[in-house]
Every structure is written in C-alpha cells, then in structure tokens.
N, C-alpha and C positions, 0 to 999 in steps of 0.2 A: 697687053695689061688682060685679056681674057683668059689666057693659059695660066696667068699667075692667081686669079680669082679662082678659076678650076680649082688649080693646085689649095688653096686656100680651104675652100667647100669644101674639098676633100679633105683635109686635113682636121678641119672643124667635124664633119660628120663621124671619123676615124675616134677623134678624140670624145665624144658624146657615147658612139657605140662602147667605147673603152670604159668610158666612167660608168655605163649602163650594167655593163660585167659586174664590174668590182661592186656597185650597188645590188648586185643579185648575190654574187658568192659572200656579201655582208649580212644580208637579210635570212638569205637559205643556203648555207653551204654545203659543200662536198662532205661528207663525212667519209665514204668508204667507195670501193669500186670492185665490180664483179666482171671480170672482164673487160668490153668495155662500157657497161654499165653503169651510169653514178648514182649512187645512194645518197640521196639531201638529206637538210635536217629535217624537212619538211614531212618526208616519207616515211622518217625515224620516230617523228611525234606519231604519226597514225599510227604506227607499229605499235609504241608503247601504250596509247589508248588501247588497244585491243588486245593486250595481256589478259592475264588470267585475273582476275580480282583477287587472288588470294596471295599473289605476288605484288600488292599496293605496297607493303610494308615493308618490302625490298629498300636500302640503300638507293638512290640516284644512280649512280654508274653502276649499280647491278639489274636497275632495271634496264637502262640504256644499252647496257651488254646484252641483255635475253631478249629486246627487241629487235637490236643489230643481227644478232645469232640467225633470229627467225627471218629478217628480212633477208640475209644471204644464202638463207637456206631455201627461201622460195624461189629468188633469182635463179640459183642454178638447178634448181629441178625442172623450174618452170620452162628454162632454155632447152633442156633435155626434152620435156614434154613437146616444144614448139617443134623440136626436130622430126618427133615420132608424128606429128601431124593432129596432136589430141585436141589441139583448137578447132578442127572441123567437126570433131566428134558433136551429134547431135544433143547429147545428154549434157554436154558440157555449155552450149548455146543456150540451150533451154535455162540452165543456173544460172549463165551470165546474164540475161536477159530477165529473172527472176531476180537476181541481186542489184542490178541497174535500177529496177522500176524501187526497190525496196532504199534504195539509196537517196533517189529521189522523193521519194515520198519522205524520208526523214529530212531532208535538205528543206521542203516544203515544210514540214512541221516546225523545224526550226524557226525557220524566217517567218512564217505566220502564227506560230502559238508562242515558243519560247523565246523569241526575242521581242514578240508584238505587245507582251505582256508589260501594263506600268505597273507603278504604287498605286497611283489611283485604283486601279483595278483590281489590285490585293486587300487593299485598304475596305473598299466597297463589298468587297466579299466576305470578309472580314466581320463588319458590321452586320452583316445581313446573315451570318450563322450565330454572330453573338444573341439578333434579336431572336433566334429561332430557339434557344438554348432556353428552357422552361427554369425561371427561378427556382434557387434551393437556397435551405437553411443548413447552415454549420453551426456547430458546438462545438465550443473548447471544456473539456471535462479534465479531471483528475478520478482516479478509483482508489481503493484499497480493495486486496484480494486476497483471502485467505480461505482456510481450506473448510472449515465448518460453517454452519447457520449460527450457532451460540458463538462464536467469534466474533462475525459480522454485528450483529444483535448487540455486543455487548460495546460494538466500537461503535454503534450509532448512541448509545447511551452516552459515552463519553462525547461524543460530538454534541449532543444535548446539551450536556454540560459545560460547553465553551473551549473544550478543545480543540487544538490547530488541526485541520487535515492535514496540510504538509507533516507536521510532527509525526499524526497516528501512522499515516503512508511510510513514513522511515522508518519507523520503530516497527511494526506490524505486518505490514504488506509482504506477500510472497512474489508478486510481480516484480520482474527484473529492474522496472522502471522505479523502483521505492526510493531509489535514491535520491529522483527528480520529486519525490513527494508525490508520485502517481502521475505525473503529468503525460496527457495523451495528445494535447494540442489539441486543433480543431480538427474536424471530420463532419464529412456529410453520411446523411442516408445509404446502407449500403456498406458502408467501411467495416462495421461492427457484426459480432453474431447478433441476432435477431433480439436475442431476451436484453442484451446488454443496450443492443441499440433503441430501443423502444421505450426502456424505462428513461435514459440518457435524455431521448426528442420529448420526453413526457413534463421534465423537470422545467420551472423557472429557472432564468439568469439569479445564482447565488446559491439554489436549494441543492441539496442532497438528498437522497434516498431514505426512507421513513423504514423503509423494509429490506431486507437483502435482497440482491439480484441474483440469483443462481444459475450458470449458465456452465458449459462442458469444462470449463476452467477452476472452478469455485464457487464462492461466494463473493459479490461486490457491493459494495459501499461506492457509491458514486457522486459526485461534487459537479453541478455545471458553473462553468466561473462566467462565461460569456454563448452569447446567441448573435448570429449576425448572416445576413443574405452572403452566399458564396461569391466573391468576387469571382468575374470571368478572366481565363487567362489573357494575358497582350498578346497585342498581334506579332511582339518580337518572339514571344514562346512558341507560337504556332504560326509564324510567317511560312515555313517549308511545307506544310500540311495543307493551309490556306491557298498557295501556290499553285500546289498539285490540284485542287480543284477548279483554280480559274485553267488552266492548262487543260484539262477534262472538258471543262465546258466549251472552250476556243476549238477545240477538236471536235468533238460531237457537231459544234456549227460549221465547222468545216466539211465534216462528211455528210451533214443533212443537203449542204448549198450543193454538194457535189452530186449525191443521189438524186436531187431534183432534176438535174441536166442529164443523166444516164442513169439508163435503166439496166437493172441486177437481176439477173434471169438464175434460178438455182433447179439444175432440173431433178435432182435426187429429192424427193418428197422429203424422207428423215432425213438427209443434212437440210434441206432448207427448215422444217421445223427445229432444228438444233438453233442453226444460224440465228436464226428470228427470236428464239427463247434467249441466246446469251446477248444480243442486241438489244433485248428490252430491258435484261436485267442491266445493263453496264448503262442505258440512259436513266433508270430509274433510281441509280446511286446518288 
C-alpha cells in the first residue's frame, strides 16, 4: 500500500507541477528564442516600454516587432560580449552598480510615492491650491473696431440714440468677430492690450465706453455685458498637475527622512554650492 501511496503522491506532484507550467506559459508566454535563451512576453513588455517616445504612434504590431528586434540584437551581442569576458570589465561593473541603484530608487519611488497617492491626497492638495489663488474678476464684453476716431464717435452717438450694439458691430466693425456681434466672451486682466483692458474693467455691467478707446489695432467702442468672479478650474481639469505636486511633496519627504539617517558629504566646494542651490530651488517650488 505504501508503494501505491508513493506513486500516487508522485503523480499528484507531477500534475501540480505540470499545471504550474501551463499557468506560467499562459501568463508569460515565450515569444521567441535566441539559441537556448527564451524571450518571454514580460521581457518584450519591458522593451516596448523602453522604446524611443517617437515610436509611440506606431501601430501596436510594429512597436512589438521593433521591441523584439532590439531584444534579439541585445541577446546576440551580449552573448558574444560574455565570451570576451567584458562582464569582468571595471567600467561595466560600475555601470551595472549604478543602473541597479537607479532601478531600486525607481522601484522605491513607485511603491512609496506613485502607488501610495490616494484620491484624498489629490483632493486635499487641490483645495489647498485653489484656496491660495487670489480672487480674480472677469468681464464679458463686446467691441466694435473701426479705423478712425470719428467713426468711433459716430457709433457712440448711434448707441446713445438707442441702436443695438450687436447690429452696429455686424454692420461697421472691422474685427473678424463682427459676425458674432463683436463678442469677446469672458476674460480676466492680462488677456487684452492694456488700453482696452483698462477701459473694459472700468465699465459697469451693461455700460459702454462714452469715448473711443485707442489701441494699436484702431479705435474701439466697448460694451461690458457681465462681470463675475472667475470660477477656479475643476479638479478634473487640473488633476494631472495636482497629482504631480503631491508626488513631488511625497518624494521630497522621503529624501528628507533618508538624509536624517545618512550624512551626505560633497568634497568639491563649487559642486556642493551648486548642489545646495539646486536642492533649495527644488524644495521652494
């Protein structure tokens, strides 16, 4: 009986092992071989991620082919390099050590910064940034642009007589938006030339300029249709930028903690000065 149990156990182990191989093949299949070296899908995915950004718009199959070509090229020449013993070269060893530390840095960054960010983190930072933005007023205006001061004054007389601003803009303005009745939409300070901006923001809602406003484009008659506080951008509109701020803060916090337990010494005085200045600027952003 013990012999049959042993055989049964061996068969069960073989079945489990075989099942495990099947599952590995399903999740990470072999896509090519270079001699006795296998290239699996996971390695191909890494190569795809390392392709030149200019290749991002290529069709998927072309990207896969380009990535596979690079992996095959690497394996072919790496094998020849090993035959020559280049893996024992000190420069090679230094570069491998540097690349290993960089990848560890990147893995740590992903775990403790990128993957650690929550939606609450992003929302809290968004609210902090919005609260710090000074309140700005914006106006909704129309204008009529003409070449001479006399034409502008005549238009103001017609407005005083009760004529429609929109109709006058369509009939007499030389601006390309004349067909929209001179509509400029909403704008904040800093969006228009100084003379135009000063006149527009000085007007009350519903009022138009009683004197022509001269700018580099000609003479304007301006009507302000509305005034309101500028609405801040929504979280959805600025989420990527806010997430970058959260990432930066988490990263700097990690570095600050690491520096508390590990002393950093820079022997070159000029290099230390430049390093300190660069880090101060980064932390001040």
